[in-house]
C-alpha positions as CSV (number, residue, x, y, z in Angstrom):
1,M,133.6,-45.8,23.7
2,I,134.5,-47.4,27.1
3,K,134.9,-44.0,28.7
4,T,131.5,-43.0,27.3
5,L,129.8,-46.1,28.7
6,K,131.4,-45.6,32.1
7,T,130.1,-42.1,32.2
8,V,126.6,-43.2,31.1
9,L,126.4,-45.9,33.7
10,T,128.1,-44.2,36.7
11,Q,127.9,-40.4,36.5
12,R,125.5,-37.6,36.6
13,T,125.6,-36.0,33.1
14,H,124.8,-32.6,31.7
15,E,121.8,-31.5,29.7
16,G,122.3,-31.7,25.9
17,T,125.3,-34.1,25.9
18,T,125.5,-37.4,24.1
19,E,126.0,-39.1,27.5
20,R,122.7,-37.7,28.8
21,L,121.0,-38.8,25.6
22,L,122.3,-42.4,26.1
23,Q,121.2,-42.4,29.7
24,L,117.6,-41.3,28.8
25,A,117.5,-43.9,26.0
26,L,118.7,-46.7,28.4
27,G,116.1,-45.7,31.0
28,Y,113.3,-45.6,28.4
29,F,114.5,-49.0,27.1
30,L,114.3,-50.7,30.5
31,T,111.0,-49.1,31.6
32,Y,109.4,-49.9,28.2
33,I,110.3,-53.6,28.6
34,A,108.5,-53.7,31.9
35,T,105.6,-51.8,30.4
36,G,105.4,-54.3,27.6
37,I,105.4,-57.3,29.9
38,A,102.8,-56.1,32.5
39,P,99.7,-56.3,30.2
40,K,100.7,-59.8,29.0
41,Y,100.9,-61.0,32.6
42,F,97.6,-59.5,33.9
43,L,95.5,-60.0,30.7
44,N,96.1,-63.7,30.9
45,T,95.1,-66.1,33.6
46,T,97.6,-66.1,36.4
47,P,97.9,-68.7,39.2
48,G,94.9,-68.3,41.5
49,F,93.4,-65.3,39.7
50,P,91.1,-64.8,36.7
51,A,92.4,-63.0,33.6
52,M,92.0,-59.2,33.8
53,N,89.9,-57.2,31.3
54,N,91.8,-54.8,29.1
55,V,89.8,-51.8,30.3
56,Y,90.4,-52.8,34.0
57,F,94.1,-52.9,33.4
58,M,94.1,-49.5,31.6
59,V,92.1,-47.9,34.5
60,Y,94.4,-49.3,37.3
61,S,97.7,-48.8,35.6
62,T,96.9,-45.4,34.2
63,A,95.6,-44.1,37.6
64,F,98.7,-45.3,39.4
65,S,101.2,-44.1,36.7
66,A,99.5,-40.6,36.7
67,A,99.6,-40.5,40.5
68,L,103.3,-41.3,40.5
69,C,104.1,-38.6,37.9
70,I,102.1,-36.0,39.8
71,S,103.5,-36.9,43.2
72,L,107.1,-36.8,41.9
73,V,106.9,-33.4,40.1
74,I,105.2,-31.9,43.2
75,Y,107.8,-33.5,45.6
76,W,110.7,-32.2,43.4
77,K,108.9,-28.9,43.0
78,W,109.3,-29.0,39.2
79,Y,106.0,-27.0,38.9
80,K,108.1,-23.9,39.7
81,F,108.3,-23.1,36.1
82,K,111.2,-20.9,34.8
83,S,109.5,-18.7,32.3
84,Q,110.9,-16.3,29.8
85,E,107.7,-14.2,29.6
86,S,104.6,-13.7,31.7
87,T,101.0,-12.8,30.6
88,T,97.9,-11.7,32.3
89,M,94.4,-13.1,31.8
90,L,91.3,-12.6,33.9
91,G,93.3,-10.8,36.4
92,L,95.8,-13.7,36.8
93,T,99.5,-13.4,35.9
94,F,101.2,-16.6,34.8
95,P,104.0,-17.9,32.5
96,K,103.0,-17.3,28.9
97,E,104.2,-20.8,28.0
98,F,101.2,-22.2,29.9
99,L,99.0,-21.1,27.0
100,Y,100.5,-24.0,24.9
101,I,101.9,-26.4,27.5
102,I,98.4,-27.0,29.0
103,P,96.9,-27.9,25.6
104,S,99.9,-30.3,25.2
105,G,98.8,-32.0,28.4
106,V,95.3,-32.3,27.0
107,C,96.8,-34.0,24.0
108,T,98.7,-36.3,26.3
109,A,95.4,-37.2,28.0
110,V,94.1,-38.2,24.5
111,I,97.2,-40.2,23.6
112,I,97.3,-42.4,26.7
113,P,93.8,-44.0,26.4
114,T,93.6,-44.2,22.6
115,T,96.6,-46.5,22.5
116,T,94.8,-49.0,24.8
117,L,91.4,-48.5,23.2
118,M,92.5,-49.8,19.9
119,Y,92.9,-53.2,21.5
120,L,89.3,-53.2,22.7
121,L,87.7,-53.1,19.2
122,P,86.3,-56.3,17.6
123,I,88.8,-56.0,14.7
124,S,92.4,-56.9,13.8
125,V,94.4,-53.9,15.0
126,M,97.9,-55.0,13.9
127,V,97.9,-52.7,10.9
128,A,96.4,-49.8,13.0
129,M,99.2,-50.2,15.6
130,I,101.8,-50.1,12.9
131,I,100.3,-46.9,11.6
132,M,100.3,-45.5,15.1
133,R,104.0,-46.2,15.6
134,A,105.0,-45.0,12.1
135,S,102.9,-41.8,12.5
136,V,105.2,-40.5,15.3
137,V,108.2,-40.8,13.1
138,V,106.5,-39.1,10.2
139,L,105.0,-36.4,12.3
140,S,108.4,-35.6,13.9
141,R,109.9,-35.1,10.4
142,I,106.9,-33.0,9.3
143,V,107.2,-30.8,12.5
144,D,110.8,-30.1,11.7
145,E,109.9,-29.1,8.1
146,I,107.1,-26.8,9.3
147,Q,109.3,-25.1,12.0
148,I,112.2,-24.6,9.6
149,R,109.9,-22.9,7.2
150,Q,108.5,-20.8,10.0
151,G,112.0,-19.8,11.1
152,I,111.5,-21.4,14.5
153,L,114.1,-24.2,13.9
154,N,117.5,-22.9,12.8
155,K,119.1,-26.3,12.5
156,R,119.0,-28.5,9.4
157,V,118.0,-32.1,9.4
158,Y,121.1,-34.2,8.5
159,W,120.8,-36.7,5.7
160,E,121.6,-39.5,8.2
161,E,118.4,-38.5,10.0
162,N,116.4,-38.8,6.8
163,V,117.9,-42.2,6.2
164,G,116.9,-43.1,9.7
165,V,113.3,-42.1,9.0
166,G,113.2,-44.4,5.9
167,L,114.7,-47.3,7.8
168,A,112.3,-46.8,10.8
169,L,109.3,-46.9,8.4
170,A,110.8,-50.0,6.7
171,A,111.1,-51.7,10.1
172,V,107.6,-51.0,11.3
173,G,106.1,-51.5,7.9
174,L,107.8,-54.9,7.4
175,K,104.8,-56.6,8.9
176,L,102.5,-55.2,6.3
177,Y,103.9,-57.9,4.0
178,Y,102.4,-60.5,6.3
179,V,98.9,-59.1,6.8
180,R,96.0,-61.4,6.5
181,P,92.7,-60.9,4.7
182,G,90.6,-58.6,6.8
183,D,93.5,-56.9,8.6
184,F,92.6,-53.6,6.9
185,D,89.0,-53.8,7.9
186,F,89.5,-51.2,10.7
187,V,89.3,-48.5,8.0
188,Q,85.6,-49.4,7.7
189,N,85.1,-49.1,11.5
190,A,84.0,-45.6,12.6
191,A,85.1,-46.1,16.2
192,A,88.6,-47.4,15.1
193,M,89.1,-44.5,12.7
194,T,88.0,-42.0,15.3
195,I,90.4,-43.4,17.8
196,L,93.3,-43.6,15.3
197,T,92.7,-40.1,14.0
198,S,92.5,-38.7,17.5
199,Y,95.8,-40.4,18.4
200,I,97.6,-39.0,15.3
201,I,96.2,-35.5,15.6
202,A,97.0,-35.3,19.4
203,Y,100.5,-36.6,18.9
204,G,101.2,-34.2,16.0
205,V,100.1,-31.2,18.0
206,R,102.0,-32.4,21.1
207,I,105.3,-32.9,19.1
208,Y,104.9,-29.5,17.5
209,I,104.4,-27.9,21.0
210,M,107.3,-29.6,22.6
211,N,109.6,-28.5,19.8
212,Y,108.1,-25.0,19.7
213,F,109.1,-24.7,23.4
214,K,112.5,-26.2,22.8
215,N,113.3,-24.0,19.8
216,T,112.0,-20.7,21.1
217,R,114.0,-20.4,24.3
218,A,115.7,-17.0,24.4
219,K,119.4,-16.9,25.0
220,G,120.1,-17.0,28.7
221,V,116.6,-18.4,29.6
222,P,116.9,-21.8,31.4
223,Y,115.9,-24.7,29.3
224,D,113.3,-25.9,31.8
225,N,112.1,-29.2,30.3
226,K,111.3,-30.4,33.9
227,G,108.9,-27.6,34.3
228,F,107.3,-28.4,31.0
229,F,106.9,-32.0,32.0
230,A,105.4,-31.0,35.4
231,V,102.8,-28.6,33.9
232,E,102.0,-31.0,31.0
233,Q,101.4,-33.9,33.4
234,I,99.3,-31.9,35.8
235,S,97.2,-30.8,32.8
236,A,97.0,-34.3,31.4
237,S,96.0,-35.8,34.8
238,S,93.4,-33.1,35.4
239,T,91.9,-33.8,31.9
240,M,91.8,-37.6,32.5
241,L,90.2,-37.0,35.9
242,L,87.4,-34.9,34.4
243,A,86.9,-37.6,31.7
244,T,86.8,-40.3,34.4
245,I,84.1,-38.4,36.3
246,A,82.1,-37.9,33.0
247,V,82.2,-41.7,32.2
248,L,81.4,-42.8,35.8
249,F,78.5,-40.4,36.4
250,F,77.1,-39.2,33.1
251,M,77.4,-42.1,30.7
252,T,75.4,-45.4,30.4
253,G,77.0,-48.7,29.3
254,N,75.5,-51.6,27.4
255,P,75.3,-54.6,29.8
256,D,74.5,-56.9,26.9
257,N,77.9,-56.2,25.3
258,P,80.8,-57.7,27.4
259,K,83.3,-55.5,25.5
260,D,81.4,-52.3,26.0
261,F,83.9,-49.7,27.1
262,V,81.7,-47.6,29.4
263,M,80.4,-50.7,31.2
264,N,83.8,-52.1,31.8
265,F,85.2,-48.8,32.8
266,Q,82.5,-48.3,35.5
267,N,82.8,-51.9,36.7
268,A,86.6,-51.4,37.2
269,F,85.6,-49.2,40.1
270,K,82.3,-50.8,41.2
271,V,83.6,-54.4,41.0
272,P,87.4,-54.1,41.2
273,H,89.5,-57.1,40.1
274,E,91.2,-59.0,42.8
275,Q,94.6,-57.9,41.5
276,W,93.7,-54.2,41.0
277,F,96.5,-53.0,43.3
278,Q,99.2,-55.2,41.7
279,A,98.0,-54.0,38.2
280,G,98.2,-50.4,39.5
281,V,101.8,-50.9,40.8
282,A,102.7,-52.5,37.4
283,G,101.7,-49.1,35.9
284,F,104.5,-47.4,37.7
285,S,106.9,-48.5,34.9
286,Y,104.7,-46.5,32.4
287,G,104.8,-43.5,34.8
288,V,108.6,-43.7,35.1
289,G,108.9,-44.3,31.4
290,A,107.0,-41.1,30.7
291,F,109.8,-39.0,32.2
292,F,112.4,-40.6,29.8
293,S,110.0,-40.5,26.9
294,V,109.3,-36.7,27.2
295,F,112.9,-35.8,27.9
296,L,113.9,-37.7,24.8
297,F,111.3,-35.9,22.6
298,M,112.5,-32.6,24.1
299,F,116.2,-33.3,24.1
300,Q,118.1,-30.1,23.9
301,G,119.7,-29.1,20.6
302,R,118.3,-32.0,18.5
303,T,115.7,-31.9,15.8
304,A,112.3,-33.4,16.2
305,T,113.3,-36.0,13.6
306,F,116.2,-37.2,15.5
307,A,114.5,-37.2,18.9
308,G,111.4,-38.9,17.6
309,L,113.5,-41.6,15.9
310,V,115.5,-42.3,19.1
311,N,112.2,-42.5,21.1
312,R,110.3,-44.8,18.7
313,L,113.3,-47.0,17.7
314,T,114.1,-47.6,21.4
315,S,110.5,-48.6,22.1
316,L,110.5,-51.0,19.2
317,V,113.7,-52.7,20.4
318,S,112.1,-52.8,23.9
319,G,109.0,-54.4,22.5
320,T,110.9,-57.2,20.8
321,V,112.9,-57.9,24.1
322,A,109.6,-57.8,26.1
323,T,108.0,-60.3,23.6
324,L,111.1,-62.6,24.0
325,I,110.9,-62.4,27.8
326,V,107.2,-63.1,27.8
327,F,107.8,-66.1,25.6
328,L,110.5,-67.5,27.9
329,M,108.7,-66.8,31.2
330,L,105.0,-67.0,30.4
331,K,105.2,-69.5,27.5
332,M,103.4,-67.2,25.1
333,K,104.1,-66.5,21.4
334,P,107.8,-65.9,20.5
335,P,109.0,-63.0,18.3
336,K,108.2,-63.7,14.7
337,P,110.8,-63.8,11.9
338,E,109.7,-60.4,10.7
339,D,110.3,-59.1,14.2
340,W,113.9,-60.2,14.1
341,A,114.3,-58.8,10.6
342,A,112.8,-55.5,11.7
343,L,115.3,-55.5,14.7
344,I,118.2,-55.7,12.2
345,I,116.9,-52.8,10.3
346,I,116.5,-50.8,13.5
347,F,120.1,-51.4,14.5
348,I,121.2,-50.1,11.1
349,A,119.0,-47.0,11.7
350,F,120.7,-46.5,15.0
351,W,124.1,-46.6,13.2
352,F,123.0,-43.7,11.0
353,L,121.7,-41.9,14.1
354,G,125.0,-42.3,15.7
355,R,126.7,-40.6,12.8
356,S,124.2,-37.8,13.0
357,E,124.7,-37.4,16.8
358,K,128.5,-37.0,16.4
359,K,127.9,-34.2,13.9
360,R,125.3,-32.5,16.0
361,A,127.3,-32.8,19.2
362,C,130.2,-31.1,17.4
363,E,127.9,-28.4,16.0
364,L,126.5,-27.7,19.5
365,A,129.9,-27.7,21.2
366,R,131.3,-25.3,18.6
367,A,128.3,-22.9,19.2
368,K,128.9,-23.4,23.0
369,E,125.3,-24.6,23.4
370,I,126.5,-27.6,25.3
371,A,129.5,-28.3,27.5
372,P,131.2,-31.7,27.1
373,E,131.3,-34.0,30.1
374,P,134.5,-33.8,32.2
375,D,137.4,-35.9,30.9
376,T,135.6,-36.3,27.5
377,E,135.9,-34.3,24.3
378,V,133.7,-33.9,21.3
379,T,135.7,-35.0,18.2
380,C,134.7,-33.5,14.9
381,D,135.5,-35.0,11.5
382,P,135.4,-32.3,8.8
383,S,135.1,-35.1,6.2
384,N,131.8,-36.1,7.8
385,G,130.2,-32.7,7.3
386,A,131.1,-31.4,10.8
387,A,133.3,-28.4,11.4
388,P,136.1,-28.9,14.0
389,A,135.4,-27.5,17.5
390,K,137.3,-24.4,18.5
């Protein structure tokens, strides 16, 4: 354990190893804490400045985070995609993977704003947000089942991963016990259901595409998840830019409604908030977190179920920590008893995922799909359902 932690905290690790997985989870955990704190700070009155509108914060933080992602992938030249097959269309030859990576980017462009838009509706959104979180866990398990039946995924989902799904749903669903009258009213709101449905469909398609890419790499072809991320982010940013132009120049807001999305979106540019730059910089944490998030979803050799669980459970723990920090620093509401209860359930789920990871690491090492880190070894316990490494 100590040797593993030392490797995670001090060394550059290899793709597909448990140590790399822990590094990504740690990075996502830290950036998600910052992402959770930033809106609380700017959406409440800060010394010398008025509170910032939700839409304003979404515009500034999203613009800066997208700019950061695009700048880094261009600087690092990740856009030089390592393809396993090319195709020609309209006289242009390009990697065949672009035919589904670009749509994945469009889905990403839907996911980013729909998460924020739920907060803008004149309804209680707690239950809707629970559904949004739980949907990713459920969708990941469904994608595995579909791709197993299609013959795309040749790995089985361990029973520990299925237990993790159940525990994750129990953790996020715990708050349903504490709902108040009217908390389910969002199902009667056409705008809320459109946003929620768009989010779920976009995330489902994106998870399928990421795992299709991961599970269809031919032997000997580089597993270029960095190239996938670069192309997806360029596609997502291009889509959001087109959507921004459409809202700014071709849509009309309702000035009589202070919560009108179009009006607030346009005013974020026409009458920028005094802290627009600071809010934009705060969005950098979301941009950095996007790297960790995508690489967790696409982690080599793991099922969508496992990767989705690690991603969502890590974000849930980060959310609780962010709430605690906001309570201590900004004197806002502390985590509720059900939040602490959910945290205990999440840690139990992580224990089952740890068992699953040991079995999977053994399986991959035995098949020589991954190489253990130097000075470490993959131990396999036959009684745990894992064959010993050769």
